[in-house]
C-alpha positions in Angstrom: 75.4 -72.9 153.8 75.6 -70.6 150.8 76.5 -73.6 148.6 73.5 -75.6 149.9 71.2 -72.7 149.2 72.7 -72.4 145.7 72.2 -76.1 145.0 68.6 -75.9 146.3 68.0 -72.8 144.1 69.4 -74.6 141.0 67.3 -77.6 141.7 64.2 -75.5 142.1 65.0 -73.6 138.9 65.5 -76.9 137.0 62.2 -78.3 138.3 60.3 -75.2 137.3 61.9 -75.2 133.9 61.0 -78.9 133.4 57.5 -78.3 134.6 57.1 -75.4 132.2 58.5 -77.5 129.3 56.1 -80.4 130.0 53.1 -78.0 130.3 54.0 -76.5 126.9 54.5 -79.8 125.3 51.2 -81.2 126.5 49.0 -78.2 126.0 50.3 -76.0 123.1 48.5 -77.0 120.0 50.3 -77.4 116.7 49.1 -77.7 113.1 50.8 -80.0 110.7 50.1 -79.7 107.0 50.0 -82.4 104.3 49.5 -81.9 100.5 48.1 -84.6 98.3 47.4 -84.7 94.6 44.4 -86.5 93.1 42.8 -86.6 89.7 39.5 -87.3 91.4 39.2 -83.7 92.5 38.1 -81.3 89.8 40.8 -79.4 88.0 42.0 -76.4 90.0 40.0 -77.4 93.1 41.2 -78.1 96.6 39.5 -80.1 99.4 40.7 -79.5 102.9 40.4 -82.3 105.4 41.2 -81.7 109.1 42.2 -84.8 111.0 42.0 -85.0 114.8 42.1 -87.9 117.2 42.7 -89.2 120.7 41.3 -86.4 122.8 41.4 -88.8 125.8 39.0 -86.6 127.7 41.5 -83.7 127.7 40.4 -80.0 127.9 41.9 -77.2 125.8 40.5 -74.1 127.4 37.0 -73.5 128.8 34.4 -75.4 126.8 37.2 -76.6 124.5 37.2 -73.1 122.9 41.0 -73.0 122.3 40.8 -76.3 120.4 37.7 -75.5 118.5 39.0 -72.0 117.5 42.3 -73.6 116.3 40.4 -76.2 114.2 38.1 -73.5 112.8 41.0 -71.3 111.9 42.2 -74.1 109.6 39.0 -73.6 107.5 38.2 -77.3 107.0 35.8 -78.5 104.4 35.4 -81.6 106.5 36.6 -82.8 109.9 37.5 -86.5 110.5 37.9 -87.7 114.1 39.8 -91.0 114.4 38.7 -92.3 117.8 39.5 -92.3 121.5 37.5 -89.2 122.3 37.0 -90.3 126.0 39.6 -92.0 128.1 38.7 -95.1 130.0 41.2 -94.3 132.8 39.9 -90.8 133.6 36.7 -90.5 131.7 35.3 -86.9 131.4 32.4 -87.1 129.1 31.7 -83.4 129.6 35.0 -82.6 128.0 33.9 -84.8 125.1 30.5 -83.1 124.9 32.1 -79.7 124.8 34.2 -80.6 121.8 31.3 -82.3 120.1 29.1 -79.2 120.4 31.9 -76.9 119.3 32.9 -78.8 116.2 29.3 -79.2 115.2 29.3 -75.6 114.2 32.7 -75.7 112.3 32.3 -78.2 109.5 30.7 -81.5 108.7 32.3 -83.9 111.1 32.7 -87.7 110.8 33.8 -90.1 113.5 34.9 -93.6 114.1 35.4 -95.2 117.5 38.7 -96.3 119.2 39.8 -98.8 121.7 38.9 -96.6 124.7 35.2 -96.2 123.5 35.0 -100.0 122.9 36.2 -100.8 126.5 33.7 -98.4 128.3 30.2 -99.1 129.4 27.8 -99.3 126.4 25.2 -97.0 128.0 27.7 -94.3 128.7 29.3 -94.4 125.3 25.9 -94.6 123.5 24.8 -91.4 125.3 27.8 -89.7 123.8 27.0 -91.1 120.4 23.4 -89.8 120.7 24.8 -86.3 121.6 27.1 -86.5 118.6 24.2 -87.1 116.2 22.1 -84.3 117.8 25.1 -82.0 117.1 25.2 -83.0 113.5 28.1 -85.5 113.6 28.1 -88.6 111.4 29.2 -91.8 113.2 30.8 -94.3 110.8 30.6 -98.0 111.5 31.2 -101.1 109.3 27.7 -100.9 108.0 27.5 -97.1 107.8 28.8 -94.8 105.2 28.6 -91.2 104.2 28.9 -89.0 101.1 30.0 -85.5 101.6 29.0 -83.1 98.8 31.5 -80.3 98.1 30.1 -77.2 96.4 31.9 -74.3 94.9 29.0 -72.1 93.9 31.2 -69.2 92.8 33.1 -71.4 90.5 30.0 -73.4 89.5 31.6 -76.6 90.7 30.1 -79.4 92.7 31.6 -82.8 93.5 31.4 -85.5 96.1 33.8 -87.3 98.4 33.0 -90.7 99.9 33.9 -91.2 103.6 33.9 -94.8 105.1 34.9 -96.3 108.4 36.1 -99.5 110.0 34.9 -99.8 113.6 37.1 -100.7 116.5 34.9 -103.8 117.1 36.1 -105.2 113.8 39.8 -104.7 114.8 39.1 -106.3 118.2 37.3 -109.3 116.6 40.2 -109.7 114.1 42.5 -110.4 117.1 40.0 -112.8 118.8 39.0 -110.0 121.2 42.5 -110.1 122.7 44.4 -106.9 122.1 47.7 -108.6 123.0 47.4 -111.2 120.3 50.4 -111.1 117.9 48.2 -112.5 115.0 45.0 -111.2 113.5 42.4 -112.1 110.8 43.7 -110.3 107.7 40.8 -111.1 105.5 38.2 -109.9 108.1 39.7 -106.4 108.1 40.3 -106.3 104.3 36.8 -107.4 103.4 35.2 -105.1 106.0 37.1 -102.2 104.4 36.1 -103.2 100.9 32.4 -103.3 101.9 32.6 -100.0 103.7 34.2 -98.3 100.7 31.8 -99.8 98.2 28.9 -98.6 100.4 30.3 -95.1 100.7 30.8 -94.8 96.9 27.3 -96.1 96.3 26.0 -93.4 98.7 28.0 -90.8 96.8 26.5 -92.1 93.5 30.0 -92.0 92.0 32.3 -95.0 91.7 35.2 -92.6 91.0 34.6 -90.4 94.0 37.7 -89.6 96.1 37.3 -91.9 99.1 38.7 -91.5 102.7 38.7 -94.5 105.1 38.6 -93.6 108.7 39.9 -96.1 111.2 41.6 -95.8 114.6 44.7 -98.1 114.6 47.4 -97.6 111.9 49.4 -100.8 112.1 47.0 -102.8 109.9 47.6 -100.6 106.9 48.4 -103.4 104.5 44.9 -104.8 105.2 43.3 -101.3 104.9 44.8 -100.8 101.4 42.7 -103.7 100.1 39.6 -101.4 100.5 40.4 -99.3 97.5 40.3 -96.1 99.5 42.4 -93.2 98.2 43.3 -92.0 101.7 43.4 -93.8 105.1 43.3 -91.7 108.2 44.2 -93.0 111.7 45.3 -92.0 115.2 46.1 -94.3 118.2 49.9 -94.1 118.2 50.1 -90.8 120.1 53.1 -89.9 118.0 55.2 -92.5 119.8 54.6 -90.5 123.0 58.2 -89.3 123.3 59.8 -88.2 120.0 63.5 -87.9 119.3 64.1 -84.3 118.1 65.1 -83.9 114.5 64.5 -87.6 113.6 60.7 -88.0 113.3 61.1 -91.1 115.5 58.7 -91.9 118.3 59.7 -94.3 121.1 56.6 -96.4 121.8 53.1 -96.9 120.5 50.3 -99.3 121.6 50.3 -102.6 119.6 53.4 -101.4 117.7 55.8 -101.5 120.6 59.2 -99.9 120.8 60.3 -97.7 117.8 56.9 -98.0 116.1 56.7 -97.7 112.3 53.5 -95.6 112.0 53.3 -92.7 114.4 52.9 -89.3 112.5 52.5 -87.8 109.1 51.9 -89.3 105.7 52.9 -92.8 104.5 52.8 -94.2 100.9 51.6 -97.7 101.2 51.7 -99.3 97.7 50.1 -96.2 96.1 47.5 -95.6 98.9 48.2 -92.8 101.3 47.8 -93.1 105.0 47.8 -90.1 107.3 48.4 -90.7 111.0 47.6 -88.0 113.7 49.7 -87.7 116.8 46.5 -87.0 118.7 45.6 -84.5 121.4 45.6 -86.1 124.8 47.3 -88.8 126.8 46.2 -91.9 128.6 48.3 -94.4 130.6 51.5 -92.4 130.1 50.7 -88.9 131.2 53.2 -86.8 129.3 54.2 -86.0 125.7 57.8 -85.0 125.0 58.8 -83.2 121.8 55.4 -84.2 120.7 52.8 -81.4 121.0 49.0 -82.0 120.6 48.4 -82.1 116.9 45.8 -81.0 114.4 46.5 -82.3 110.9 45.4 -80.4 107.8 45.3 -82.4 104.6 44.9 -80.5 101.3 43.8 -82.6 98.4 44.4 -80.8 95.1 44.2 -81.3 91.4 46.4 -78.5 90.1 
């Protein structure tokens, strides 16, 4: 009898420890930092980009205060959100609206949509977009662009960065509107990126402006590099969902399959840099393992 009680106690203790570990892995925010050098930033200056993605309708504290506070503590010059704010499987637009409102007070925020937005009812998603715009967000699409002016009044410096986006609809169209397709239209994505970057630079009024290209899915990076952007920022891969400790390897990502190539961090792609966020929430697979929700800080300097 005592042995049975002991076994039950051990099993209960193991279950409690596993539950606590999963709760920590899925709710404890982490900040990852990336440093980049660019001659397109004035000498001695630094531009701080904060990249977030894949909220998937998840909440981090009441009114998203824990998440907003964490992002604000990073002191961003600009925030880039790389899609999948709502989740089509358990949509909570109120969780999205709370984050939209909170980030609207932190820094200029730019957004491109992801596959979850593109698969939801247009009326519902459009109401979220309207709320974004009311809260000061800039929504990027293939025809849209934005120029962000950075000012350092104390140092007497002012410069612009150009921010462009490729919409999820273009990625979907490139696969013939079939996400399972193993082939895609390379030129459609490449030309769309080129047009978006040209438009963003024109809005900045400076062809040599540092340019960031915001897009949801990372696996088409060889097509994105044709745009001429200095930095590509993405999400979508969820860090590989389960990461092998000490290796930087994720096990699975949508459209990349098992042992995906692009899941987290910075990649050098023929001289163009791509940053991939591990994201914040989950979708079909409900847990992250060794893969905490991530905020990415990218410091671009000209030292």
